[in-house]
C-alpha beads as a LAMMPS data file, in Angstrom:
LAMMPS data file: protein, C-alpha beads

337 atoms
336 bonds

1 atom types
1 bond types

-500.0 500.0 xlo xhi
-500.0 500.0 ylo yhi
-500.0 500.0 zlo zhi

Masses

1 110.0

Atoms # bond

1 1 1 -356.912 -249.348 75.506
2 1 1 -357.206 -248.830 71.753
3 1 1 -359.860 -246.982 69.747
4 1 1 -360.436 -249.768 67.242
5 1 1 -362.379 -247.886 64.551
6 1 1 -359.969 -244.951 64.305
7 1 1 -358.189 -244.864 60.914
8 1 1 -354.707 -243.459 60.350
9 1 1 -353.964 -241.839 56.991
10 1 1 -350.843 -240.015 55.855
11 1 1 -351.100 -236.403 54.669
12 1 1 -348.856 -233.526 53.636
13 1 1 -349.294 -231.173 56.598
14 1 1 -349.613 -232.028 60.265
15 1 1 -352.546 -229.866 61.424
16 1 1 -354.690 -230.241 58.322
17 1 1 -353.934 -233.981 58.381
18 1 1 -354.876 -234.276 62.049
19 1 1 -358.113 -232.412 61.340
20 1 1 -358.974 -234.750 58.452
21 1 1 -358.340 -237.852 60.576
22 1 1 -360.266 -236.563 63.599
23 1 1 -363.295 -235.500 61.553
24 1 1 -363.336 -238.796 59.660
25 1 1 -363.723 -240.593 62.971
26 1 1 -366.950 -238.606 63.425
27 1 1 -368.215 -239.363 59.937
28 1 1 -367.156 -236.178 58.112
29 1 1 -365.143 -237.157 55.028
30 1 1 -363.209 -234.239 53.516
31 1 1 -359.945 -234.050 51.581
32 1 1 -356.869 -232.413 53.057
33 1 1 -356.920 -229.578 50.471
34 1 1 -360.553 -228.853 51.380
35 1 1 -359.685 -228.763 55.090
36 1 1 -356.692 -226.525 54.382
37 1 1 -358.773 -224.116 52.285
38 1 1 -361.768 -223.902 54.627
39 1 1 -359.333 -223.514 57.516
40 1 1 -357.562 -220.597 55.779
41 1 1 -354.284 -222.324 56.472
42 1 1 -352.094 -220.491 53.968
43 1 1 -350.167 -217.603 55.459
44 1 1 -346.747 -215.986 55.499
45 1 1 -344.800 -214.208 58.174
46 1 1 -341.192 -213.188 58.733
47 1 1 -340.400 -211.961 62.237
48 1 1 -336.802 -210.704 62.485
49 1 1 -337.290 -209.850 66.162
50 1 1 -338.520 -213.361 67.095
51 1 1 -335.598 -215.771 67.191
52 1 1 -336.166 -219.498 66.622
53 1 1 -333.038 -221.553 67.338
54 1 1 -331.087 -218.289 67.284
55 1 1 -332.248 -217.082 63.862
56 1 1 -335.221 -214.955 62.719
57 1 1 -338.491 -216.866 62.501
58 1 1 -340.233 -217.478 59.188
59 1 1 -343.627 -219.146 58.928
60 1 1 -345.599 -220.348 55.921
61 1 1 -348.630 -221.458 57.939
62 1 1 -351.294 -219.797 60.011
63 1 1 -350.712 -219.970 63.775
64 1 1 -351.030 -223.418 65.414
65 1 1 -354.551 -224.547 66.254
66 1 1 -356.292 -222.138 63.899
67 1 1 -357.122 -224.621 61.127
68 1 1 -358.765 -227.132 63.472
69 1 1 -360.785 -224.457 65.290
70 1 1 -361.885 -222.659 62.141
71 1 1 -362.907 -225.790 60.232
72 1 1 -364.819 -227.111 63.240
73 1 1 -366.623 -223.796 63.661
74 1 1 -367.489 -223.555 59.964
75 1 1 -368.854 -227.105 59.863
76 1 1 -370.773 -226.918 63.135
77 1 1 -368.523 -229.356 65.011
78 1 1 -368.386 -228.864 68.769
79 1 1 -364.852 -229.192 70.109
80 1 1 -362.886 -229.071 73.325
81 1 1 -359.445 -227.457 73.554
82 1 1 -357.404 -227.688 76.753
83 1 1 -354.031 -226.495 78.027
84 1 1 -352.409 -227.769 81.202
85 1 1 -350.011 -226.501 83.840
86 1 1 -348.231 -229.784 84.534
87 1 1 -347.336 -232.937 82.551
88 1 1 -349.079 -235.058 85.195
89 1 1 -352.437 -233.330 84.679
90 1 1 -352.015 -233.420 80.905
91 1 1 -351.269 -237.165 80.936
92 1 1 -354.217 -237.895 83.222
93 1 1 -356.567 -235.901 80.997
94 1 1 -355.301 -237.671 77.869
95 1 1 -355.857 -241.093 79.460
96 1 1 -359.412 -240.100 80.419
97 1 1 -360.213 -238.915 76.897
98 1 1 -358.837 -242.117 75.376
99 1 1 -360.835 -244.182 77.877
100 1 1 -363.966 -242.397 76.627
101 1 1 -363.122 -243.649 73.105
102 1 1 -362.207 -240.221 71.737
103 1 1 -358.964 -239.800 69.747
104 1 1 -357.148 -236.664 70.894
105 1 1 -355.136 -234.177 68.863
106 1 1 -352.104 -232.593 70.509
107 1 1 -349.429 -230.005 69.830
108 1 1 -345.889 -231.160 70.515
109 1 1 -342.194 -230.630 69.878
110 1 1 -340.704 -232.898 67.218
111 1 1 -337.432 -233.035 69.172
112 1 1 -338.738 -235.663 71.627
113 1 1 -340.620 -237.842 69.124
114 1 1 -338.149 -240.679 68.643
115 1 1 -340.162 -242.326 65.861
116 1 1 -339.204 -239.440 63.561
117 1 1 -335.965 -239.622 61.536
118 1 1 -333.068 -237.882 63.349
119 1 1 -332.844 -235.160 60.677
120 1 1 -336.354 -233.982 61.563
121 1 1 -335.877 -233.991 65.334
122 1 1 -334.969 -230.447 66.279
123 1 1 -336.618 -227.838 68.486
124 1 1 -339.858 -227.136 66.632
125 1 1 -342.820 -226.980 69.008
126 1 1 -345.807 -226.581 66.677
127 1 1 -346.173 -230.151 65.407
128 1 1 -349.597 -231.817 65.551
129 1 1 -350.417 -235.489 66.082
130 1 1 -353.179 -237.749 67.416
131 1 1 -353.144 -240.256 70.267
132 1 1 -355.722 -243.005 69.767
133 1 1 -354.692 -245.660 72.245
134 1 1 -352.289 -246.791 74.943
135 1 1 -350.464 -250.085 75.418
136 1 1 -348.646 -250.336 78.710
137 1 1 -346.519 -247.199 78.973
138 1 1 -346.658 -246.356 75.258
139 1 1 -349.194 -244.295 73.351
140 1 1 -350.363 -245.215 69.876
141 1 1 -349.764 -242.197 67.679
142 1 1 -351.285 -241.200 64.373
143 1 1 -348.832 -238.679 62.992
144 1 1 -350.150 -237.560 59.601
145 1 1 -346.684 -236.979 58.164
146 1 1 -345.801 -240.661 58.803
147 1 1 -346.917 -243.566 56.641
148 1 1 -347.620 -245.902 59.540
149 1 1 -348.880 -245.714 63.114
150 1 1 -346.137 -244.984 65.653
151 1 1 -345.581 -245.489 69.363
152 1 1 -344.057 -243.139 71.908
153 1 1 -343.444 -243.559 75.629
154 1 1 -345.495 -241.541 78.096
155 1 1 -342.279 -239.854 79.280
156 1 1 -341.243 -238.730 75.799
157 1 1 -344.760 -237.599 74.924
158 1 1 -344.916 -235.542 78.110
159 1 1 -341.590 -233.910 77.216
160 1 1 -342.860 -233.155 73.712
161 1 1 -346.090 -231.641 75.046
162 1 1 -344.252 -229.403 77.515
163 1 1 -341.177 -228.412 75.538
164 1 1 -339.794 -224.959 76.213
165 1 1 -339.305 -222.353 73.519
166 1 1 -341.546 -220.540 71.076
167 1 1 -344.367 -221.442 70.904
168 1 1 -344.791 -223.395 74.149
169 1 1 -347.268 -226.272 73.633
170 1 1 -348.380 -226.192 77.304
171 1 1 -349.792 -229.691 76.923
172 1 1 -352.426 -228.547 74.427
173 1 1 -355.013 -231.203 73.633
174 1 1 -358.026 -230.856 71.348
175 1 1 -360.775 -233.081 69.998
176 1 1 -364.370 -233.033 68.676
177 1 1 -367.156 -233.863 71.105
178 1 1 -370.113 -233.668 68.715
179 1 1 -370.466 -233.470 64.934
180 1 1 -373.432 -232.947 62.587
181 1 1 -374.550 -235.842 60.387
182 1 1 -374.363 -233.743 57.214
183 1 1 -372.477 -230.572 56.271
184 1 1 -372.988 -227.964 53.545
185 1 1 -369.606 -226.793 52.267
186 1 1 -370.746 -223.780 50.228
187 1 1 -370.507 -221.118 52.927
188 1 1 -367.365 -222.601 54.572
189 1 1 -365.499 -222.668 51.232
190 1 1 -366.186 -219.048 50.336
191 1 1 -365.581 -217.947 53.911
192 1 1 -362.203 -219.705 53.875
193 1 1 -361.281 -218.012 50.595
194 1 1 -362.221 -214.572 51.921
195 1 1 -360.265 -215.134 55.132
196 1 1 -357.139 -216.235 53.265
197 1 1 -357.342 -213.186 50.991
198 1 1 -357.624 -210.993 54.081
199 1 1 -354.587 -212.609 55.724
200 1 1 -352.433 -212.292 52.599
201 1 1 -353.523 -208.859 51.337
202 1 1 -354.391 -206.737 54.380
203 1 1 -352.122 -207.607 57.321
204 1 1 -351.780 -204.804 59.908
205 1 1 -347.968 -204.907 59.828
206 1 1 -345.453 -205.393 56.975
207 1 1 -344.137 -208.697 58.347
208 1 1 -347.136 -210.748 57.175
209 1 1 -348.848 -211.736 53.938
210 1 1 -347.583 -210.612 50.533
211 1 1 -345.954 -207.606 52.206
212 1 1 -344.013 -209.978 54.428
213 1 1 -342.670 -211.897 51.425
214 1 1 -341.389 -208.640 49.912
215 1 1 -340.013 -207.603 53.308
216 1 1 -338.032 -210.850 53.561
217 1 1 -336.738 -210.409 50.004
218 1 1 -335.307 -207.009 50.936
219 1 1 -333.809 -208.439 54.129
220 1 1 -332.022 -211.222 52.248
221 1 1 -330.415 -208.684 49.900
222 1 1 -328.917 -206.995 52.995
223 1 1 -327.474 -210.166 54.576
224 1 1 -323.954 -209.986 53.050
225 1 1 -323.519 -206.374 54.223
226 1 1 -324.832 -206.961 57.757
227 1 1 -323.805 -210.556 58.476
228 1 1 -320.680 -212.644 58.001
229 1 1 -320.840 -215.433 55.343
230 1 1 -321.547 -218.163 57.905
231 1 1 -324.389 -216.210 59.511
232 1 1 -325.850 -215.276 56.139
233 1 1 -325.929 -218.926 55.095
234 1 1 -327.459 -219.892 58.453
235 1 1 -330.275 -217.370 58.082
236 1 1 -331.098 -218.463 54.540
237 1 1 -330.773 -222.117 55.550
238 1 1 -333.411 -221.660 58.215
239 1 1 -335.800 -220.172 55.660
240 1 1 -335.320 -223.283 53.515
241 1 1 -335.853 -225.550 56.514
242 1 1 -339.139 -223.845 57.405
243 1 1 -340.184 -223.927 53.745
244 1 1 -339.234 -227.462 52.784
245 1 1 -338.940 -229.549 55.965
246 1 1 -341.596 -228.263 58.382
247 1 1 -345.077 -229.172 57.219
248 1 1 -345.192 -228.479 53.508
249 1 1 -343.901 -224.925 53.567
250 1 1 -343.773 -222.443 50.724
251 1 1 -344.228 -224.481 47.561
252 1 1 -346.139 -227.349 49.166
253 1 1 -348.763 -225.105 50.734
254 1 1 -349.257 -223.401 47.364
255 1 1 -349.823 -226.772 45.697
256 1 1 -352.217 -227.730 48.494
257 1 1 -354.147 -224.488 48.061
258 1 1 -354.227 -224.984 44.285
259 1 1 -355.800 -228.411 44.861
260 1 1 -358.394 -226.781 47.130
261 1 1 -359.309 -224.235 44.454
262 1 1 -359.536 -226.998 41.865
263 1 1 -361.869 -229.019 44.081
264 1 1 -363.980 -225.934 44.855
265 1 1 -364.044 -224.933 41.181
266 1 1 -365.356 -228.349 40.152
267 1 1 -367.927 -228.338 42.945
268 1 1 -369.316 -224.949 41.943
269 1 1 -368.704 -225.252 38.202
270 1 1 -366.558 -222.118 38.482
271 1 1 -363.998 -221.777 35.692
272 1 1 -362.356 -218.763 37.368
273 1 1 -361.408 -220.866 40.403
274 1 1 -360.034 -223.572 38.107
275 1 1 -357.900 -221.007 36.270
276 1 1 -356.625 -219.565 39.556
277 1 1 -355.777 -223.081 40.705
278 1 1 -353.388 -223.370 37.751
279 1 1 -351.946 -219.943 38.509
280 1 1 -351.262 -220.893 42.127
281 1 1 -349.493 -224.052 40.967
282 1 1 -347.163 -221.885 38.867
283 1 1 -346.457 -219.702 41.917
284 1 1 -345.659 -222.873 43.868
285 1 1 -343.095 -223.753 41.218
286 1 1 -341.467 -220.352 41.779
287 1 1 -341.221 -221.054 45.517
288 1 1 -339.551 -224.375 44.756
289 1 1 -337.069 -222.656 42.444
290 1 1 -336.296 -220.197 45.241
291 1 1 -335.572 -223.058 47.657
292 1 1 -333.261 -224.712 45.124
293 1 1 -331.350 -221.479 44.481
294 1 1 -331.166 -220.682 48.189
295 1 1 -329.721 -224.120 48.938
296 1 1 -327.000 -223.592 46.323
297 1 1 -326.145 -220.216 47.883
298 1 1 -325.923 -221.771 51.348
299 1 1 -323.598 -224.506 50.190
300 1 1 -321.304 -222.030 48.466
301 1 1 -320.968 -220.034 51.733
302 1 1 -319.153 -217.326 49.825
303 1 1 -321.405 -214.486 50.850
304 1 1 -321.350 -213.166 47.306
305 1 1 -323.579 -210.140 47.020
306 1 1 -325.122 -211.058 43.678
307 1 1 -326.314 -214.448 44.970
308 1 1 -328.259 -212.848 47.812
309 1 1 -329.484 -210.115 45.474
310 1 1 -330.899 -212.782 43.178
311 1 1 -332.619 -214.576 46.053
312 1 1 -334.128 -211.324 47.286
313 1 1 -335.353 -210.451 43.811
314 1 1 -336.963 -213.871 43.485
315 1 1 -339.017 -213.288 46.645
316 1 1 -339.934 -209.747 45.626
317 1 1 -341.190 -211.141 42.328
318 1 1 -343.167 -213.880 44.118
319 1 1 -344.676 -211.227 46.376
320 1 1 -345.964 -209.343 43.343
321 1 1 -347.355 -212.525 41.777
322 1 1 -349.170 -213.487 44.976
323 1 1 -350.558 -209.981 45.433
324 1 1 -352.021 -210.115 41.926
325 1 1 -353.326 -213.644 42.523
326 1 1 -355.133 -212.877 45.775
327 1 1 -356.619 -209.674 44.405
328 1 1 -358.150 -211.706 41.566
329 1 1 -359.315 -214.410 43.978
330 1 1 -360.891 -211.787 46.229
331 1 1 -362.742 -210.356 43.243
332 1 1 -364.059 -213.810 42.286
333 1 1 -365.292 -214.392 45.826
334 1 1 -366.971 -210.988 45.947
335 1 1 -368.714 -211.495 42.607
336 1 1 -369.920 -215.063 43.208
337 1 1 -373.589 -215.833 42.786

Bonds

1 1 1 2
2 1 2 3
3 1 3 4
4 1 4 5
5 1 5 6
6 1 6 7
7 1 7 8
8 1 8 9
9 1 9 10
10 1 10 11
11 1 11 12
12 1 12 13
13 1 13 14
14 1 14 15
15 1 15 16
16 1 16 17
17 1 17 18
18 1 18 19
19 1 19 20
20 1 20 21
21 1 21 22
22 1 22 23
23 1 23 24
24 1 24 25
25 1 25 26
26 1 26 27
27 1 27 28
28 1 28 29
29 1 29 30
30 1 30 31
31 1 31 32
32 1 32 33
33 1 33 34
34 1 34 35
35 1 35 36
36 1 36 37
37 1 37 38
38 1 38 39
39 1 39 40
40 1 40 41
41 1 41 42
42 1 42 43
43 1 43 44
44 1 44 45
45 1 45 46
46 1 46 47
47 1 47 48
48 1 48 49
49 1 49 50
50 1 50 51
51 1 51 52
52 1 52 53
53 1 53 54
54 1 54 55
55 1 55 56
56 1 56 57
57 1 57 58
58 1 58 59
59 1 59 60
60 1 60 61
61 1 61 62
62 1 62 63
63 1 63 64
64 1 64 65
65 1 65 66
66 1 66 67
67 1 67 68
68 1 68 69
69 1 69 70
70 1 70 71
71 1 71 72
72 1 72 73
73 1 73 74
74 1 74 75
75 1 75 76
76 1 76 77
77 1 77 78
78 1 78 79
79 1 79 80
80 1 80 81
81 1 81 82
82 1 82 83
83 1 83 84
84 1 84 85
85 1 85 86
86 1 86 87
87 1 87 88
88 1 88 89
89 1 89 90
90 1 90 91
91 1 91 92
92 1 92 93
93 1 93 94
94 1 94 95
95 1 95 96
96 1 96 97
97 1 97 98
98 1 98 99
99 1 99 100
100 1 100 101
101 1 101 102
102 1 102 103
103 1 103 104
104 1 104 105
105 1 105 106
106 1 106 107
107 1 107 108
108 1 108 109
109 1 109 110
110 1 110 111
111 1 111 112
112 1 112 113
113 1 113 114
114 1 114 115
115 1 115 116
116 1 116 117
117 1 117 118
118 1 118 119
119 1 119 120
120 1 120 121
121 1 121 122
122 1 122 123
123 1 123 124
124 1 124 125
125 1 125 126
126 1 126 127
127 1 127 128
128 1 128 129
129 1 129 130
130 1 130 131
131 1 131 132
132 1 132 133
133 1 133 134
134 1 134 135
135 1 135 136
136 1 136 137
137 1 137 138
138 1 138 139
139 1 139 140
140 1 140 141
141 1 141 142
142 1 142 143
143 1 143 144
144 1 144 145
145 1 145 146
146 1 146 147
147 1 147 148
148 1 148 149
149 1 149 150
150 1 150 151
151 1 151 152
152 1 152 153
153 1 153 154
154 1 154 155
155 1 155 156
156 1 156 157
157 1 157 158
158 1 158 159
159 1 159 160
160 1 160 161
161 1 161 162
162 1 162 163
163 1 163 164
164 1 164 165
165 1 165 166
166 1 166 167
167 1 167 168
168 1 168 169
169 1 169 170
170 1 170 171
171 1 171 172
172 1 172 173
173 1 173 174
174 1 174 175
175 1 175 176
176 1 176 177
177 1 177 178
178 1 178 179
179 1 179 180
180 1 180 181
181 1 181 182
182 1 182 183
183 1 183 184
184 1 184 185
185 1 185 186
186 1 186 187
187 1 187 188
188 1 188 189
189 1 189 190
190 1 190 191
191 1 191 192
192 1 192 193
193 1 193 194
194 1 194 195
195 1 195 196
196 1 196 197
197 1 197 198
198 1 198 199
199 1 199 200
200 1 200 201
201 1 201 202
202 1 202 203
203 1 203 204
204 1 204 205
205 1 205 206
206 1 206 207
207 1 207 208
208 1 208 209
209 1 209 210
210 1 210 211
211 1 211 212
212 1 212 213
213 1 213 214
214 1 214 215
215 1 215 216
216 1 216 217
217 1 217 218
218 1 218 219
219 1 219 220
220 1 220 221
221 1 221 222
222 1 222 223
223 1 223 224
224 1 224 225
225 1 225 226
226 1 226 227
227 1 227 228
228 1 228 229
229 1 229 230
230 1 230 231
231 1 231 232
232 1 232 233
233 1 233 234
234 1 234 235
235 1 235 236
236 1 236 237
237 1 237 238
238 1 238 239
239 1 239 240
240 1 240 241
241 1 241 242
242 1 242 243
243 1 243 244
244 1 244 245
245 1 245 246
246 1 246 247
247 1 247 248
248 1 248 249
249 1 249 250
250 1 250 251
251 1 251 252
252 1 252 253
253 1 253 254
254 1 254 255
255 1 255 256
256 1 256 257
257 1 257 258
258 1 258 259
259 1 259 260
260 1 260 261
261 1 261 262
262 1 262 263
263 1 263 264
264 1 264 265
265 1 265 266
266 1 266 267
267 1 267 268
268 1 268 269
269 1 269 270
270 1 270 271
271 1 271 272
272 1 272 273
273 1 273 274
274 1 274 275
275 1 275 276
276 1 276 277
277 1 277 278
278 1 278 279
279 1 279 280
280 1 280 281
281 1 281 282
282 1 282 283
283 1 283 284
284 1 284 285
285 1 285 286
286 1 286 287
287 1 287 288
288 1 288 289
289 1 289 290
290 1 290 291
291 1 291 292
292 1 292 293
293 1 293 294
294 1 294 295
295 1 295 296
296 1 296 297
297 1 297 298
298 1 298 299
299 1 299 300
300 1 300 301
301 1 301 302
302 1 302 303
303 1 303 304
304 1 304 305
305 1 305 306
306 1 306 307
307 1 307 308
308 1 308 309
309 1 309 310
310 1 310 311
311 1 311 312
312 1 312 313
313 1 313 314
314 1 314 315
315 1 315 316
316 1 316 317
317 1 317 318
318 1 318 319
319 1 319 320
320 1 320 321
321 1 321 322
322 1 322 323
323 1 323 324
324 1 324 325
325 1 325 326
326 1 326 327
327 1 327 328
328 1 328 329
329 1 329 330
330 1 330 331
331 1 331 332
332 1 332 333
333 1 333 334
334 1 334 335
335 1 335 336
336 1 336 337
């Protein structure tokens, strides 16, 4: 049972990559940056009261499932999203969808996906992938972060789909059921830009958006006084992991968004979007420099105050740069013709 005309392609980020591959199957050809931008995928949040693997959670992406739902809605694609109470019902439903020749997107924990390198297999439950066939007891998997198609046993896939922890996948499965023959990207692009500006500039609490970046910067400066050297390094190390190893994180998402603005700028003949694309690339470089400096601090494990002060200042500076960037982008979107 294999969906023969499904094509696997590798991308930078799991959910935007899954969305690209699913929509292509239905004849909608869009780049990953365009999907990411229309889907308002760029976000930031630091939740000190939500522990992930025993340390405060940091996210550089919008919540799981949002990109696929938003892009589908903006493009007029009808979709079905399901959660399940038991692995047995989830497996049965997946088999039925595959039998109907529909590739199915799923949310899963990377810990149980044995085709991934061991270094990437830890308890992270918001990974996205596609099943597009089944051979015996193994599913054919299109994981957009992998170069080639993979296989996983039904037992391991069930474990991945029902892993415990935050967030719980609950067997989530999603797929298009009907797609338009043609799409007009003008409204979806500007809508995605406005939504991203809203997420980054006007969050209701200080843990999200540009305020959240500044909030985390201040927290990092306090680590040596409130935590022992080992704990301080662990907290910073988790920020790096979420930034550099899960999806495309801080710098990567900025580069992806810059590519979206460049593509939109060329489509509309808008020089302001092209200029802002370059500016976002520069901000991405700052995020990469932060990750490099943070890694050096973690390896030193000395808990030196000035090192954590420097890291905090770097994030506070990035926060200011992103605030200025999104205010300019919001103004461009508001003044468009």
